[in-house]
BAFI-3210 file (N, C-alpha, C; in Angstrom, 3 decimals, decimal comma, padded with zeros to 6 digits):
// residues 87
n [1|2|3|4|5|6|7|8|9|10|11|12|13|14|15|16|17|18|19|20|21|22|23|24|25|26|27|28|29|30|31|32|33|34|35|36|37|38|39|40|41|42|43|44|45|46|47|48|49|50|51|52|53|54|55|56|57|58|59|60|61|62|63|64|65|66|67|68|69|70|71|72|73|74|75|76|77|78|79|80|81|82|83|84|85|86|87]
n.u [-026,988|-025,245|-022,390|-021,150|-021,971|-020,754|-018,043|-017,793|-018,397|-016,251|-014,094|-014,625|-014,416|-011,720|-010,537|-011,498|-010,351|-007,649|-007,584|-008,273|-006,109|-004,021|-004,827|-004,580|-001,838|-000,866|-001,701|000,192|000,121|-001,223|-003,873|-006,891|-009,187|-012,548|-015,385|-018,887|-019,283|-019,594|-021,390|-024,453|-023,776|-021,164|-019,112|-015,835|-015,042|-015,865|-018,529|-018,228|-019,835|-020,229|-022,266|-021,996|-019,390|-017,963|-016,876|-018,941|-021,435|-022,933|-026,011|-027,337|-026,895|-024,193|-024,071|-023,208|-021,494|-020,296|-017,499|-014,996|-011,919|-010,271|-008,558|-005,933|-006,725|-009,060|-011,406|-013,035|-013,788|-015,522|-017,630|-017,392|-016,015|-012,928|-012,721|-014,244|-017,781|-019,118|-019,920]
n.v [017,841|018,701|020,652|019,301|016,625|016,149|016,374|014,221|012,094|012,339|011,830|009,177|007,950|008,328|006,769|004,272|003,967|003,938|001,597|-000,296|-000,029|-000,839|-003,471|-004,560|-004,256|-005,902|-008,289|-009,004|-008,183|-009,955|-009,747|-008,289|-005,583|-006,378|-005,695|-005,943|-008,444|-008,638|-009,658|-008,711|-006,563|-007,437|-006,113|-004,739|-002,045|001,451|002,281|002,453|004,321|006,244|006,034|005,130|005,000|003,002|-000,320|-003,280|-002,181|-002,688|-002,979|-004,799|-008,002|-008,522|-005,912|-003,555|-001,366|-002,077|-003,632|-006,178|-007,545|-009,970|-012,984|-012,408|-012,544|-013,994|-012,584|-011,999|-014,567|-015,070|-013,566|-010,857|-007,489|-005,794|-003,106|-000,083|000,661|002,952|006,277]
n.w [-009,726|-006,883|-005,699|-003,578|-003,907|-006,372|-005,696|-003,921|-005,640|-007,435|-005,722|-004,961|-007,463|-007,964|-005,925|-006,650|-009,200|-008,502|-007,002|-008,951|-010,698|-009,032|-008,536|-011,096|-011,473|-009,441|-010,430|-012,149|-014,747|-016,323|-016,759|-018,118|-018,800|-019,175|-020,844|-020,428|-019,286|-016,584|-013,724|-012,049|-009,407|-009,244|-010,576|-011,327|-011,036|-011,550|-013,861|-017,427|-018,650|-016,778|-014,909|-012,331|-009,800|-008,502|-007,461|-007,497|-007,976|-010,223|-011,830|-013,454|-015,059|-017,310|-018,452|-020,940|-020,244|-017,893|-016,262|-015,668|-014,400|-016,307|-017,304|-019,625|-023,056|-022,812|-022,796|-025,156|-025,785|-023,755|-024,481|-024,185|-024,528|-025,133|-025,272|-024,143|-024,447|-026,907|-025,966]
ca.u [-025,973|-024,610|-020,927|-020,748|-022,147|-019,736|-016,763|-017,836|-018,308|-014,884|-013,223|-014,869|-013,864|-010,267|-010,217|-011,799|-009,336|-006,398|-007,746|-008,238|-004,739|-003,250|-005,220|-003,981|-000,399|-000,638|-002,006|001,357|-000,128|-001,845|-005,314|-007,358|-010,567|-013,480|-016,681|-020,065|-019,326|-019,792|-022,724|-024,990|-023,100|-019,840|-018,181|-014,589|-014,893|-016,908|-019,054|-017,647|-020,756|-020,267|-023,476|-021,524|-017,928|-017,344|-017,113|-020,094|-022,654|-023,629|-027,410|-027,804|-025,856|-023,645|-024,292|-022,058|-020,599|-019,679|-016,350|-014,213|-010,650|-010,258|-007,259|-005,705|-007,074|-010,298|-012,563|-013,919|-014,333|-016,611|-018,688|-017,168|-015,188|-011,818|-012,844|-015,521|-018,763|-019,172|-020,835]
ca.v [017,393|019,860|020,583|018,279|015,325|016,046|016,109|012,852|011,199|012,413|011,147|007,736|007,518|008,275|005,598|003,087|003,877|003,525|000,190|-001,085|000,003|-001,680|-004,859|-004,980|-004,363|-007,084|-009,472|-009,284|-007,799|-011,044|-009,498|-007,173|-005,184|-006,995|-005,025|-006,698|-009,795|-008,572|-009,964|-007,659|-006,461|-008,061|-005,388|-004,421|-000,622|002,299|002,008|003,254|005,400|007,197|005,910|004,980|005,079|002,018|-001,740|-003,882|-001,395|-003,042|-003,287|-005,921|-008,880|-008,313|-004,561|-003,208|-000,382|-002,670|-004,463|-006,838|-008,066|-011,385|-013,398|-011,911|-013,447|-014,737|-011,690|-012,200|-015,931|-014,996|-012,737|-009,459|-006,642|-005,201|-001,650|000,373|001,041|004,378|006,999]
ca.w [-008,785|-006,269|-005,626|-002,608|-004,551|-007,413|-005,034|-003,400|-006,796|-007,946|-004,766|-005,094|-008,745|-007,793|-005,102|-007,453|-010,245|-007,865|-006,639|-010,183|-011,182|-008,125|-008,775|-012,365|-011,262|-008,620|-011,229|-012,978|-016,126|-017,075|-016,736|-018,931|-018,551|-020,108|-020,746|-020,807|-018,705|-015,127|-013,196|-011,181|-008,119|-009,269|-011,434|-010,627|-010,743|-012,089|-015,199|-018,498|-019,007|-015,675|-014,099|-010,949|-009,773|-007,608|-007,722|-006,854|-008,166|-011,462|-011,518|-014,269|-015,598|-018,654|-018,976|-021,785|-019,628|-016,700|-016,608|-014,624|-014,876|-016,682|-017,836|-020,976|-024,145|-022,576|-022,790|-026,301|-025,691|-022,779|-025,046|-023,830|-025,387|-024,401|-025,374|-023,603|-025,459|-027,242|-025,062]
c.u [-025,306|-023,096|-020,454|-020,863|-021,080|-018,372|-016,694|-017,689|-016,890|-013,913|-013,393|-014,297|-012,344|-009,830|-010,412|-010,736|-008,002|-006,442|-007,636|-006,820|-003,853|-003,563|-004,593|-002,473|-000,063|-000,903|-000,848|001,129|-000,772|-003,361|-005,633|-008,791|-011,434|-014,860|-017,797|-020,152|-019,588|-021,235|-023,165|-024,294|-021,694|-018,869|-016,951|-014,376|-016,020|-017,310|-018,425|-018,536|-020,918|-021,492|-023,174|-020,012|-017,258|-017,672|-018,362|-021,397|-023,371|-025,042|-027,944|-026,621|-025,472|-023,958|-023,043|-021,061|-019,896|-018,530|-015,806|-012,917|-010,796|-008,859|-007,126|-006,056|-008,380|-011,550|-013,527|-014,513|-015,520|-017,781|-018,546|-016,327|-014,100|-011,827|-014,193|-016,498|-018,710|-020,207|-022,004]
c.v [018,637|019,630|019,477|016,885|015,104|015,725|014,680|011,858|011,176|011,675|009,630|007,193|007,388|007,063|004,325|002,892|003,416|002,046|-000,699|-001,150|-000,896|-003,152|-005,381|-005,163|-005,617|-008,375|-009,818|-008,970|-008,898|-010,929|-008,341|-006,842|-005,822|-006,399|-005,967|-008,097|-009,803|-008,899|-008,820|-007,705|-007,022|-007,379|-004,989|-002,944|000,142|001,943|002,950|004,433|006,429|007,089|005,642|004,890|004,041|000,583|-002,213|-003,131|-001,682|-003,492|-004,489|-006,769|-008,430|-006,947|-004,131|-002,244|-000,917|-003,579|-005,172|-007,320|-009,558|-011,716|-012,907|-012,975|-014,194|-013,887|-011,988|-013,600|-015,977|-014,169|-011,263|-008,725|-005,997|-003,675|-001,233|000,738|002,554|005,057|007,563]
c.w [-008,196|-006,145|-004,685|-003,218|-005,619|-006,805|-004,493|-004,544|-007,359|-007,022|-004,872|-006,397|-008,647|-006,993|-005,909|-008,539|-009,667|-007,488|-007,864|-010,745|-010,327|-008,353|-010,059|-012,216|-010,459|-009,382|-012,160|-014,444|-016,954|-017,079|-017,675|-018,551|-019,616|-019,856|-021,178|-020,235|-017,201|-014,764|-012,290|-009,822|-008,095|-010,235|-010,626|-010,335|-011,407|-013,505|-016,221|-018,881|-017,889|-014,775|-012,630|-010,969|-008,877|-008,002|-006,991|-007,052|-009,479|-011,107|-012,302|-014,733|-017,007|-019,270|-019,752|-021,144|-018,385|-017,111|-015,387|-015,243|-015,161|-017,198|-019,280|-021,998|-023,956|-022,710|-023,937|-026,320|-024,741|-023,303|-024,735|-024,852|-024,540|-024,482|-024,831|-024,723|-025,726|-026,363|-025,813]
res [m|n|k|r|q|a|l|i|a|a|a|l|a|g|v|c|a|a|t|a|t|t|a|a|a|n|a|g|g|d|k|e|k|c|y|g|v|a|k|a|g|a|n|d|c|g|a|a|d|g|s|h|s|c|s|g|q|a|k|t|d|n|a|p|a|e|w|k|f|v|a|k|g|t|c|e|k|m|g|g|k|t|k|p|p|a|k]
***
């Protein structure tokens, strides 16, 4: 990865993180990140493993590193985890 690609990736990660933080704040704090439940192309932000840095880029359903916001207390009932997988 060259410097330009690294800068672009860092900028996209920053935008995505800001969007995710804003979305959580706007949700009134009644949402939580749930790993392993996002469908392909329907994740809310970058993957926990760093494979991409934006929403909508999940390649497979229910990938452990992909997450989306869900109502608090429902993540584990859906088969997900509230903590990211170990790298």
